[in-house]
C-alpha positions in Angstrom: -33.7 157.1 -196.3 -34.3 159.4 -194.0 -34.8 162.2 -197.4 -37.8 160.1 -198.6 -39.6 160.6 -195.6 -41.5 163.6 -194.7 -43.1 165.3 -191.7 -46.4 164.9 -193.3 -46.6 161.3 -193.6 -45.1 160.7 -190.4 -47.5 162.7 -188.7 -50.7 161.4 -190.5 -49.1 157.6 -189.4 -49.0 158.5 -186.3 -51.0 160.9 -185.5 -53.9 160.3 -188.3 -55.9 163.1 -190.4 -54.0 166.4 -189.8 -57.5 168.4 -190.8 -58.2 170.9 -188.9 -61.7 170.0 -188.8 -63.4 166.6 -188.7 -65.5 167.8 -191.9 -62.4 167.3 -193.8 -61.3 164.1 -192.6 -60.9 161.7 -195.9 -60.6 164.7 -198.1 -63.8 164.6 -198.8 -66.3 167.4 -197.1 -68.8 164.6 -195.4 -70.8 167.1 -193.7 -74.7 167.5 -194.8 -74.7 171.4 -194.5 -71.4 171.5 -196.9 -72.4 173.2 -200.0 -74.4 176.3 -197.9 -71.2 176.0 -194.7 -70.2 179.8 -195.1 -66.1 178.7 -193.5 -65.9 175.8 -195.3 -63.2 177.5 -198.0 -61.5 178.9 -194.9 -61.0 175.4 -193.5 -60.1 173.6 -197.0 -57.3 176.7 -197.6 -55.6 176.5 -194.0 -55.7 172.5 -194.7 -53.7 173.0 -197.8 -51.3 175.2 -196.4 -51.3 172.8 -193.4 -50.5 169.9 -195.6 -48.2 171.9 -198.2 -45.7 172.8 -195.2 -45.5 169.4 -193.7 -45.3 167.9 -197.0 -42.0 170.2 -198.1 -39.7 169.0 -194.6 -38.2 165.8 -194.8 -37.0 163.8 -191.5 -33.5 164.4 -193.7 -34.6 168.0 -193.0 -35.3 167.8 -189.2 -31.9 165.9 -188.3 -30.0 168.9 -190.4 -31.6 171.4 -188.3 -30.5 169.4 -185.3 -27.2 168.7 -186.3 -26.5 172.8 -187.6 -28.3 173.7 -183.6 -25.5 171.8 -182.4 -22.8 172.3 -184.0 -23.1 176.4 -183.1 -23.3 175.7 -179.1 -19.6 174.8 -178.3 -17.6 175.8 -175.0 -14.1 176.6 -174.9 
């Protein structure tokens, strides 16, 4: 069912990692300088916002939005 698939899942399957920086690929900080990186918390927070947002939208939501936009497009 379209309601069972999230946009995050679809994008990760088709595009790979959605991480904003490569050191967050795979969920772990692979950078040797990560412990002292002043911007790492910024990127981790952005990564969480992106993932949470895309996880909150299902394929069914996209279909419903499309259907709604067409229902408001009529000509007499």
